Structure formats: C-alpha cells, structure tokens
N, C-alpha and C positions, 0 to 999 in steps of 0.2 A: 286215476288217481285224480284227487281236487287238485290243482294249480294253484300255488300261493304268490303271494305280493312281494314284490324283490324291493329292497332297498337300494338304490343306486348313490353313491355318495361319492364324489370329491375326494381324490388320494389326499395326505398331510400335506406334500410339499406342495402342490396345487392351492393350496388353501392357503399356506405362508406364503406363496408365491404375489395369489394376490394379495392380500395384505400389506406387503410390501408395497405393489404399486399403488394401492389406494392412498400411503400412507405420504404426505406435504410435508416435506422440510425447507425452513426459512432461510434463507440465504443470510449471511453472516450480518449483512448489515441491515437486513430487515428485522435479524432478533435485536439488534441492539437500540433501534428505532422505536421499538413497542416494547422494551425491559420495563421502561415507566409506569405501564398498567398492572404491574406486578408488583409495585413496592407498596407495601405495608404502611407507608403514611399517605400515598394517595388514596388509600379505600379509609383512613378514618379522619380525612380532610373530607372527604363528599360524602361520609355518614353523618360527621357531624351537620354538614351543612343540611342534608335530608331532616334530620330529627329536630333540629332549627326550627327548618322552614316549615315543616307539620305542625309544631306548636303555634307560628305564625298564620298558617292559614286556620287552625281550628280558631283561634280568638278573633280572626276577620271575619269569618262566616257567622259564627255568633254574634257579634257586634252587628254585621251586614243583615241577617232577619227584622234587628230590631228599630234600625238605622236607614233602611234602604231606601224609603220615601225622602228621607230628608237629604239624601244625598243623590238621590237621582239625575237632578238638573249637573250636578260637578260631574259625575261619573259619563255624564252622557255626553258632554262636551269636551270632557279630557282629552289635552293635548300632551305632548310630551314638552313644551315650553310651560306648563303648569307645572312641572315638576321641578323646575329651579325657581318659584319663586316663592318669598315668604310668608305665608300664610299658613300660622299654626292650627285656627279656630274653623279653617275653612270645610271640613269635613266631619261628620259625626260619627265614625266609625274610630274603634279604640285604635286602630292602627293606621290612621289620617288618611290620605289620599290614596297613597300606594296599596294599604288594604283594603279601604274601596271599592278599589280598580281590580284588585285581584276576586274580592268577592264578587263581585258584577259581574266580570267574566263568567266564572265559573258557578255560580249560581242563577245570577236573571237571565244571563246569555247561554248558558250553559245545561245543565243537568239537575238545576232545585237543589235540594236539600240531601238529594243520592250523592251532590259533589264531596260529602264527607268519606266518600269511598276513597279520595286522591288522600285522604289525613291517613287514613289508616295504610294503604299502602305505603305511603313516605315512613311513615314510623316504623315498619318491618323492614323496608330496605336500609333504614338509616342504622339500627340497632345491629342488622346483619353484618354491615361495613365497618363499624367503629366497634364493636364487641365481638366478632364471628362466632356470634351463638344465633340461633335463629328460635326463641319462642313463639313465635308467629309465622307459619309453614308461609312460603316467600308464594310457590306456587298456588298453593289453593286457596290464599290471599286474593292473588290476580283473575282467577276465576271466576271467585265468589264476589270481588267487588264488581265484574262485569258484567253477570248478570244481575245484582242489587242496581247498579247503576241503571240500566236498561228500564229491567220492570217496576222497581219503586217511581223512576221519573214518567213513565207512560202513567200507572196505577195514580199516582199524584194529580198530574195532569188532565185526567178524564174526571176524576172526582171534583177538583176544584178549578176546575176550568174558567169562570166568572165569576171568582172573587180570589181566589188567591195565588193568580198565576207563579208566584215566584218559587209556590213548594213544589213546584213541576219543573220548571224551568224553560226556556223557549223549547229546548226537546220534546220534554211531556204535553205542551201544547200544542204544538203543532203537530207534533207524531198523533197525538191524539183526533188532531183537525182531518189529518189526512187517513186514518184508520175506519172513521167515522164517515166518510167521503166513498170510501171504498166498503165497509161492510156493516155500517149501523153501526148503534152502541151497543146491542144487544152483542155482536159479533164482536165489538173493542172487549167486551167486557169476557166473553167465551174463549177470547185470545187470550188476554191475560190470565186466565184461569190454569188453560191448557199448560202456557210457560211456565207457570211457577211449579204445577206437578210435573211435568219432563225435568225440569231443576230437581225437585226433590227426590225423582227416580234413581236419575243419571246418579246424584252425591250418594244418599242415602238408602237406597234401593228399598223404598218402600214396599210394603206388600198389602194387594187388595183385598187379598182373600187366603184362607188357611185352607189346603187341599186335606179331606181326610185321607187316614191310614186304611188300605184296601184289606180286607181278610184275606189272611194265606189260607190255601188250598191245599191239601197233601197230594202231590204227582202234580203239582199246576206248571213247577219246574221245566220238567220235561212235557210238557203238553204237547207242546209243536211235533215231538216224534212220533211219529205214526206206532198204534200200539202193536202192529204184529211186528214191527220192527225192534220195538222194546224188547216182546217177550222172546224173538230170536237170540238177541244179542245176550239174554241173559242163562239163554240153554248154553250159548256158547262160555260163557263165565264158569257154569259147571261143570264144561267137558274140558276147557283148556288151562292153560295157566293164566294167574293174575293180568289184570291189562297193565298192570305199572311194575314188569316185567321187562319193559324197552321204554324209557320214557328218556325226552331229551328235551331238558329245561332249559330256557334263554333267560339271562339275569342280565337284563340291560336296563337304562332309566327310561329309554325313549324308546317307543317302539315297539314291535316284536319283529323275529325273524320269520314266522310262517305267521302270516294271519291270515286264517282260513275261518270263514264264519258258520255257523250250524246249521246253517239252510243249506251252503255248497256241501256240505258232508252227507246231508240226508239225501240229495239232489242224487248221488252219484253211490250211494249205499247198494242199489242192486249191481251195479258194476264192479264195486268193492266184492262182492261175496261171489261173483266168477270167480274173478281174477285170485280169489282165496284158495276156494276148491282147487285150482291148477297147480299154486304153490305148495299146496296140503302132497300132493299127486305128486310132483317133482322132488318131495323133500322125503317123503314115503318110499322112491327109491332108492335115495342118497343113502339112507339109513340103513337100508337093507347092504348096501357094499360096505359101508364105511362105521366105523365107531364114532362117528359124531352126530350128539342129537341138539339139534335148535325147535325149541318147539314154537310155533308158528301162533300170532296173537289175532285173532279175527280182527277184521279191519270196522267190521258191523258194531263190533261192542264199544272202540274206540270212539264211532260216531255218535254212538249212543248217549257218551258221555259227555258230549259238547267238547271235545278236541278235537285240533288239526292233527294231519296224517298223513305218514308219508311211507311208500312200499321199497323194500330193499330186496336186489337180487336174490339174499338169504332166504327169504321169506318173513324175514321179520315185520314190524309195524311198528312205527315211528311216531310215535305221540307228543306234540309241541303244545305246551303249554304257556301263557304270558305272564308276564308278573308285573305287578301294579310301580307304576313310575316314582320315583322318589321327587319329592316338592323340594328345590329348591332355596334355600334361604337367599335374597341377593342382598341382603341389607344387614351389615354383621352388627348383631349387640353388643356395644362394648362392654366390658366387664366394670363395676363399678367401685372404684375405691377409696378406702377413706370413708368409711359410712358412718353415721350419726351416732354408734355405737362405737367407735373406734377412737381414742384419745388422740392418737398421732395419724397424722395422712401422710406417706410417704412420698406421695406424688405432688406435693407442693414445690417441690423444685421445678417440676414441669406443669405446672398448673392449667397452662392452655392450650399440651399438648392435644393436637387431632389424630386419632389411628386412621391407617392408608382406608379409602373404600375400594370396593372391586372393579367400580371404573377405571382403577388405572390397570387393570390385569387384560386382557386381549378375550373376547370372545369370539369363539371359533363354531357359536350355533351348533349345527346336526352334523358335526363332521364326528363322526363315528365310524368304526368297522361293522362292515356285514357277511353273515357267513348264509348265502342263495342256499337254494335247495336242493342246486344240481351238486353244490360243491359238499353239503352236507352228506347225501347219499352216496358221493363218490368215493370218500373218506372212510365210512361206515362198511362199506363193502369190501374194499382194499383190507383194513383191519380185519373185517373178518375172513375173507380168504386166505390172509397171510397166514392166519393165526390156527385157521381148517389146512392148510397144506404140513401143518407141525404136527396134526391128526391133538390141535387142541379143541375141545367143546367148550360154550359160552353159555351159560344160564340165564346171565344178566348183562345187558349195556344201557348206559347213558351217560349221555353228553353236558357239558356246563360251557355253555359261551363266554367267553371274557371278553375285554377288551382287543388284544391283541393274540388271544391263547383257547382253544379250546381244549378242553379235560375231557378224556373219555373211560368212563369207569367200567369195568366190565369187571365180573363173576363168573370162574371159569368152572368147569365141570368136577366135580370130586374128583380126588387124585390125580389131580394136574400138577405138575410144581412149581412153586413161583419162578425161581431159578432158570425153569427152561423157557416162561414167556420173559423176562428180563432179558436173555441171553438175543432176544431177536430182537434188540433195539436197532441194529443195522439194518434188519431184513425190512423192518417197517417202514423205516426211516428212506429205502430204497424204492420200496412200492408206492408210498405217498412223494416220493420226490419233494421231500418240503426239508427247510433248514431247521435243525435245532428240535430235532424229535427227543421227549424225555421220557423217561418210563419210570414211574416210581410204585415201588412191591414191595409191601404194599402201601397203601396211603396210611398214615397214621389215624386210630380209631374210627376208619370207616368199613377194613375189612374190607375192601377191592383194591384191584390193582389200576393204575392211572396212567395214561398215556397221553403226552402234553402236545398238540397237533400245532402251530401256529396257522393264523387264517390269512387267508388270501388276503381282505383288505383289513388292514389293521387300524384300529382307534385312534382318536388321541384325547387323550385324557389332560383337557387345559386344568392349568392351575386354579381357574377360577370358579368351574364346577366344584372342586375338590373343597376350597375354602370355603364357598358356599352353600356347600351340604349340612344338615343338621347333625352328623356326626361329629365335626369340626365346630360348628357353634355352639352345640352344648355340651363339649369334652372337656369334664372336672378334672383337669391336667394341671403339673406344678408347670412342664415344658411341654405344650402339644405340639406336636409335627403330623401333618397330613404329607406322606409319601407318594400316593396315588390313590389306587384301584387295584382289586383280588382279580381271582377269576372269575369270581360270585360277581361281578360287576359291583363290588361295594367297598365305602371308601374307606383306607387302611389309618389309621393315628394310631401313631405312639407318643407313649411319654419318654423323654430322654432323660426325666430326674430319675424314672425306674431301671433303664437301661444299665447303668447309669453313663457309659462311655460309647461309642460310636468307633467302629473301622469300617472304612469304605476302602475297595479297591476294585478295579476292571483295566479291561486294555484302552487305549484311547482311543475316544471319539465313540464311545458307547454310554453316554450318559450322564460319567461320572459329575461334571463340574456344574451340570445341568440338576442332580441330586444335592449337592451344596447350595444351589439358590432355594430350591425346593423348601431344605430346612432350615433356612436363614429368613425366607419370606415368611413361614408357618408362624416363625416365634416373633417377628414383627408385625405380623398381622392381629397377634392375641397377648403380646405383652407389650407394659410402658414403661420407658426407660427407666423410671428408679427401680425397676423389678429385674433387669435384666442386662448384662454387658457382654462384648465381643471381645476377645483377642481374636484376631484374623492375622495369621502366617500365611505368607504367598508366596514361596520363592523364585518362582515362575513370572511374579510382578505383573501379571495381566488379569488374573482370574476375578481376584478379591478387589481389584482396586477399586473400581465401581463403586462400592459403600465406601467412599471415604468421605464422603457428603453427608454421612451421619455420624460422623466423627463428635459432635458435640452431644450427642443425645445418647450411641446406645454403643460406641467404641471404650477399650480403656489399653492403658500402655504406661508405660515407665516415664516417671517425670525426666524432661532434659529431650525424648525422642523427638525428631520433627515430625514425622509422619506417625499415623495410630497404626498404618497397614505394614509390616514388619517382612519387610524382603531382604535382611542381610542376615546371612548367618548367626555372624557372632552376635548380630541383639537378641535373636532367637534364643542363644542360650541364655542371655541377659535375661530374656523376659521368661522363660521356662525357671529361672533359679527365684527370678522375683515372684513369682505364682507358688513356689513354692512356701517363700515366705510370707504371702497375705495365707495360705492352708494354714501355716502354723498361728498364725497371728489370731484365722477364726477360732482355731482349737480353744486356743487360749481363752477366749471369748466366750465359747461355749462350755467351757468346763466351770470360768466364774459363775455362769448363769444356771450352772446348774441343768444343761436342757441334752438333749443327744443328737440333734440335727439343724440344720437351717430354718426350717419351718416353722418348730417350734421355739427356736429364739427370735424370731421377727416375730411371731403373737405372742410373745412374753413383752417384746421391746413395743410394739405396738399400743400393748396395755397398760406400757406406764409402768412397768414391774422390775426394769434394770436400770436403777441409780448410777450415774458414774459413780467411780470410787477413786484412788490415790493411783490405781495398779492402773486398770483399766476405762478403754473410755468405749462407753459400748455405742453403739449406732445400728442401725438397719442395715443388712447384708443383703445386696441383689446377685440373682445368679449369675456366674460368670461362665460363657461357652468359648471353648478352647477351639479354633479351626484353626489345625494346618492341611492347607490344600497338598501340597508332594511334601510327605515324610520322607520320599527314600533320598532325594536330594540332600536332606539335612543326615539322615544317616552315612551317607558315601562323604560329606564333608565335616562332620563335625563328632560321628560314632557316640562315644559313651558316655560324651556330655550333652548329648542330646535325650539317650537313652534312659539315664538314672533320675535326670527332675519327670520324665513322659512315665517311669515306670512309678515314681513316688507319687505323683499326682492323681495316677490311676488306681493305686491300690490305697488312699485316704481320702481324697478330696468329694467324696460322694456325700459325705455327712455335712461337708461345708457347703455344697453350692457349688462346687468346679467340676466341669463335664468338660471329657474330652469328643473332641469327633477329627480323626485321622483318616486322609485319603491319600491314595498314592495309585500308580500305574503301575507297580511292578511288583506283584505281590509273591516275593520268593523270601525265603528262609532267612534270611541275613538282612532283610529290611524290617522284616513282621519276626521279630523276635520269638521266640516261647516268652519271655518276662511280657512284653506288650501281649501275646493272645492271650496268656493266662487271665488279665486284668481287663481285658474288654470282649463280657459275654454279648455284646448288639455286634453284627456285623451286616455288613450289605455287599453284596458281589453283584453285579454285572459282569455283561460277556466278557470272557478269557479266552486266550489260547489254548492251554494247556490243562490238562486234569490237576497236575500236581499243583498248578496255578488253585484254584478249587480248592483241594484239599488244603491248601495255604491258609486259604481265606475262611471257611466255612468249616471246615473238618470234614468236607463231603465233597461225592461231586455231583455234579450240575451245572455250574457254572457256565462250563467249557460249551454246553447245550443250549446258551441263551440265544434268542434273537436279533441283539441291541438294540440300539436306539429305543435306550429306557427300559426295557425288558430287564428286572434283576432278583435277587434271591435275597430275603431277608430273613435272619436268621436271632432266634434270640434263647439262648437253652436250648431245647431241643426241637423247639417249633422251626419249620423253615418253609418259608412263605414265598409264594412266585406273586410277584408285584407289577405294573404297569408303571411304571414312575409320570408323579405329575410335570407337562412341559409348562415351562415359565421362560420368555425368549429373553435376550440382552434389553432389549428393548423397554421389556417390561419391569425390569428391574431398575434401569435409571429412570422408569418413575415415579417409582414408589420411593428410593435414594434421594430423587431431588421433593418428594413431596415432604418429605420427612425433613431434612435436609433446611429448605427454608422457614420450617419453622423457627419459634425463638429456644435457644439452647444455652449448656454450658460448657464449661471447659471438658474436656474427655474423663473419665475415670482414672484417675490415677492407683498405680501401682507400688507397693513398695520399692523402695530404692535399694539395690546392688550393687557390690564391687566388681566393675570391669574389669576383666583381665584382656589387655591387649595382645597385640603380637607380641611386641617384646619383653613380654610379662610385666606391665606398668611399673616395672623396676628401673627405669633409666633416672639417673641422681645417683649423690655419692650414700652411703648409708649414715643417718642422723642416730647416734645411741640413744638421743632423749627421744625417739618415738620406739625403742625398742619394748616388745611386749614381754608379760610376766612369765610366758611361756617358753620364752623363746629360746632357750637354750634345752628344754623339755622336747621342742618342736622339732630342733635340728638333729639333736640324738637319734629321735623316730626315725628321722628323716634316712640318716646313714647309715641305722641297723638293718631297715628294710630295701634301701638303695632305691628307693622311689620317690620322686618327686611330686605328691600329688597331693590335693587339695583336701580330695575325700580321703584321706590316709588320714590327715589331721583330724578331722570333723569324727572319725569313728572313735580313733584311739584318746582322743582327747577330751571326745565328748561337746564338741564346740559348734558353733552356728557356720555356715555358710562365709559371711563376710568377716568373721574374726578370723577365719582357715586361711580365707584370701590372703588379709592383711599377714598373717604370720611367711606365707611363700613369698609375699611381697618383699619382706624384710630380706629371707634366708636368701634371696635374689641379689638383693642390694649387700651383703655380708658376702657374699661369694660361694655360699655354701649348696645352691640349686641354680643350673643353669636357665636362659630364658623360655617364655612359653611357647610351645611346638603344636598348636593347633590340638587334636584328640589324644595325643600321646604325652605319656609322662614327660613331667620335667627331667633332666639329666642332673646326676649328683655328683657336685664334684670334689667332694670330701669321702674317700673311699675307707677309712677305718675311725674305729675311735679316738686313737692318741692325735692324728690329724685334727682330729674335730678340738681335743682338747686346745691344741696350740693356737688353732682360729680365734675360738673364744677368748685365750688369754691375751692375745694379739687387740679382741675387739675391747676385752674391755682395760687393759692400757689405755687404748685411745680413750675410750669413753671417761675415763678419769682424767686425763690430758684436756680433753675438749670439756669437760665441766669444771 
C-alpha cells in the first residue's frame, strides 16, 4: 500500500511552555518608568503638534516654490545667530526664515516637490493620535509615500535636470547623474518604468493578459488513469459493494491526515490487486467457518476514484478524502449601531469605545492534533476484531476525525441487537487501551452506532481561531457564544438568548473556568457596552476578579457596593433580590409599551415610539448576564434564600433580557435541585467522576467518559453534542480586560436598591410607633398563626413586594414578635398564640398614645 504523509506536531504543553519562555515581563520600576507612553494626554499633544506641523510644512513648501530664488542667498548662509535677529522682512516666504529654511532643506536639498509626502504622513499620524481614528491608513501611507518619494524625485530630476532643478531636488538631480553614468539616459527611463510597474503589480495586482478558458472534454478528469485500470475498476464495482461502504473522512481545517496523491495510488495499483486476491481468499475461508460477512472493497476501485487508501487486517479498504480548508477572518467586522435610520443611538454613552482585536489573543499557529495511519489502522482493526469475537458482523464503517476524538460509525449486519454492542463498551476500551471510550447507540438521525475514541495527539482549539471563523463573525444572534469545535471540526456557536439559561458543571480541573472565560470573551468581542451588562458572582474570590478593570463599561452592581465582583454570600442574596426587582420593573415597562420581549421593546424605543409618561420612565434596556462561578457554596451557606430568587429569575426573566449562567464543581441533587434543573434547558458537562453526576447534569450518561482538558458535552433540549472547548489563557483575558478598562468609561450599571437584612435582623434599636406600617397588625397575626417568621410568607399572604415585607419583619422584630435573623432559617416567633398577641398589641397601642 502507498505510504501516507504524517504530520508531526508538538504537544499542547510544549507550545504553552515555549510561549511562556518567550514572554518578557518588565520589572515594576521599569513599568512605572514607561507608563507615560500610554498616557492618552501625551498622544493628543503629539497628535496636535503633528497636525499643526503638517499645515506649517504645506504653507512653507508652497510659498517656497514661488520665492526660492529670492530666499536662496538667505537660507544658504543661515546660521543659528540669524534666528535671534529682528528682521521681519528678511525672507519672502510666508512663514519667514524658519519656513524658508525648512522648505530649503526638504525641497531643494532633499526630494523636490515629492517632499509633500512628509505633509501627508504627518497628517495621518496626527489624526490617529489626536482622535483615535484612522481615516488614512498609516501603514499604506508609509509604503506608498516611500515609493512616491523615490520615484517622483528621480523622474522630475531626469526630466528637468537642466531647467527646474528644484522640482526633483538634490536627490533627483544627482541620482539621475549617477544612473546616467551607470546605465545611460535610456537605461534610466527603463529603470523608472520598471520601478513603476513593479509597484503597480505589488499593490494593485494588475493583469497583463486574460487567459481563455479551456474547453471541457468528457473523460478528461480520469485521463491520467490507464484505460485498463479503469475498465478493471468498473468491473469490480459491478461485482462487489459500493466503494463508499468504508469511508474515513477527515474534517480538519488545515492539511490532511493522509495526503496520498493520485500518481502514488496508480503506481501501486498492480501490487494492490495481488494483495486484494490474497485478502479475498482469506475472507472466503473465514466465511465458511464463521457467520461473519465482511465484503472487501477493491483497492483498484478506490485508486481509480482518486482517493488515498489503507488496507486493514480484515480486508477492508479505507478511503480517505480531504476537506477544503476554512478561511479565517483575522479582522473582526464591528457591528454598526445607530444607523442613519435610527432616531436614537444607544451607543452615545460610549461613542469612542473600541472593540478588542484578535491580536490580544495568542496565536498557536499549526498546533493541531494528528491521527497517523498506523494509529488509524490499529484502532480500526481492534474494533473489528472485538466485534468479531462476539459474532457481530459489520456492513459499513466510517470515521470522522475531530480535534481530540475520532468518531467511528458502524452499521451492523441485520439481526444484530444494538444492546449487544452497547454492552461491549468496556471490552472495546480494554482492546484499545484508551481513556474515555463512549458508545452512542444509536446516533440520533444517522441510523448508525457511534464509538468515540480519543486521539493520541489531541489538538489545541485556540480562542483566536474560533473568534476568527466566519461562523462567529457572521452570526446574527442576540448573544452569540463561541464554545469551541465539534467532532466534525466545525466551530460551534450558540445563542444565550435562546437557551435562555445555562448550567455548567464538572470536576475540578476539567476546564470549567476556561469555559466561563470563553463565554465572557465571546460576548465582549461581539457586544457594545451599552448593549450588555454582567453581574459576576465569585464566592472563590479569585476566578472572576480579573474582570474588575471593565467595571466602568460592562459590570452592574447595587448602589453602595464597593466592589462590582460579588464575593460575600449576604451580598449575593441581596443582588439576586435586586435582580428580581429589576425584572419586575422591566415587565412593567414592557406592559406599558405593549410588547412581548426586550428585543421588541428596544426597537420601539429606538424609533422614538415610547414617550415618557407620569408613571413609567422608558429607557433603553441592555441585556443582563448573571454569572455565578460556584453555586454550591451559595446553596450550602444561604440555601433557600438563594434558590428562590434564582428560580424566579430562571422562570420569568427570559423575556426581559436577564440570563443566568450557573457553574459548579459539585453536581449533586442537593445543589442542582429540581427547581433549578427544570428552568435550565441549556446544560454543559465537563468530565465528572461518577455516572450519577452525569445524569444529574445532563439527564443522561456520558460525562463520566470524557477525557478532560476542555472535552465537554453540550445539551439543549434533546440534542447532545460533544465539543472541545476553546482554550483561552489567563494572560489573554488580562490583555483584553486591560484594553477595555483603559478606555473612557462611566459608572457601572446600577441595579435597584433593596432592603439588606443584617445578621442581627437589621432590628437594632427601639421600636418607633410612628414608623409602624398599616399592615403591621395583620402581618403579626399571620406570623403568629403560622408560627413562621418569614419574609416570603408575608409576600405571599399579603401580596407585597420584597422591600415592604422586609420592613414589616424588621418592625415585628423591634416590637418583640419575632426573633433575630438566622441566615437561611426562618425567624423564631416569640408569641405563641392569639391571646398573647392581643396583649402585646394593646401594650404597643398604649405606648404609641403616650409617645404621640
């Protein structure tokens, strides 16, 4: 058989180590020494000087073309002492002696009228530094100006060498004399023409001819294959199975797994035919003794079709086909907001905001996984032999090679039970000696049985390659998230607004934190600060603290909180309750606007069809994404106080643009309760240790058979997709956060303020009768009847909001009806019956009358 090319690439760890070794960090004193270079004020000052300097040069150069003869004697003998003398009429130039001297140096002593290129370069740099805009591309301006400077100076020096030497300058005059003595006048002209054509080809790729299309002829595609081989291949096709009965397709973006050419296959066609005859004899002998039927596919037929082939021990022939490379888009097309048709532009608060570019992310180059021919043959033979040992015949087998996992799809013979193959999971894993064998029986919608086998050399799915893909660039979604790549090596992009909430779980160190960073980075690259806000909850205090620098652009918090990254459990409860109030307020706005969701509301507001009224102050509503990094810690410390607002938000907040992302490394039923699971259709599972954990997350097995390091299962409804999560390292996140944080911002998005219950219940101090609520006595009666001092009880029975129910509980505590705050537990009721309550209310009433 023909030997295929092998791609030998370094592993992920070696690449990361090499990247770290190349990265140079400045010392603290060096960082402070060069901080002024990044100062925005310095950039504006330099830009202002360059812009005014370009105007100065333009006036000086133009005036010098008319007054250079009058100022010639002055500028030739000009010394530093002459700048100190008071002679206002000494120079004819409009800008005096200094303008005449600068124009003399640049035009007469320099490049002639080609020196106007310096004016263009100065304008381009000045506008870039002054306004952070780039109407004139600086790199192109520098390249084109360098060409024009040389070519125009030499051309004018050649044409006007004896008459107007000033047009070409000293460079053009003496350059022409040098070239004239070297190659002659005609040679100089040819040199200038050649120089111009080379520039035009390099920049504009001009064509000197248009080739005519060749006529297509029948049978021309297989003209390189001998007729005898084609005839023999056609004969085999009519007698045996279809050549597509055993196909292995490689779905990699760059390169091919097996890169055999058509000529190599044709050269070995005769040898392949002899091997085929031997394989047919062996299989016929086995077919007589065993009830296993595996029909061989002729190698010669595969060669005739122009595909690479590999033989297996069972007589099957593997045909490998290449897939076209996916073109990456390195420059992100920023979405345009506030077009001319829109009457209101929500981005005006951040009008100078610049989206992060892909240069902030690491480029791992060609770091990708490979499946060599020996590995492919060995695993195929092991799967076939293992199934053969249990009398399971195969009609068709194919394989799809992904970044970290190869999916083998088999079609068994008629009469074979699927459960019989599914029970062989451990046996196949033992024969392959691989970690994480997963059998999908059957694959939904495919009619095949899938066996997922990890690759020996996994690939690195870089975040940069995922964000640069056209699928993410052209995604028309409200909240697009680029998770990574599928087994088919396709970029997987999902819409958080359609999920509408996401639950992530996995064991420690399996990629959960990297997955959260991938979600946040995807949204930061796609959405404007006026369109989305984040509420970040980090009980571990170290995972999400890296996003603190974007507080003035993307984060939301409650007024009075010092830190936008919430780490205190008590503040988490308060923030979740605040989000519930924000949700209710938004529903009131949607009700008044007579729309169903946030998208319709914002469209109506932008078109100026929502005038403010006495009751509602309409405004543009950004999406709010709530990220909780470790929900298990919150459930253990706060319990129902956390579960209730999470359940309310998950049930109702989709229409008003509030979405939850919960992550945990403890996927147990007391953490991921039934109330939470019912409202989180979007699930992501990284590797877990037990099957019960997989069923808790996904309601299905499989997460315990993943291989870790970003290998994950994504479930949305009935679909279960295996993905390799995109890798984004901490230094990359820091660069992106610092890039955004260094831009001009404003205060964080403020959530509604709610009543905070302290550990002592907020009930310190004496009871003030003047502050007693109208429903005080009714609330006290309800508390005593149910013997439960709970704020939620008053909310349900009296149909109150959280703020008023909290104030009633505080007043009841000061009055001695209920006890102090006890965390997640209900308050103790200090009055045990109605009679005792009447006496208490009578005493309070008498005290109130005396007080008044």
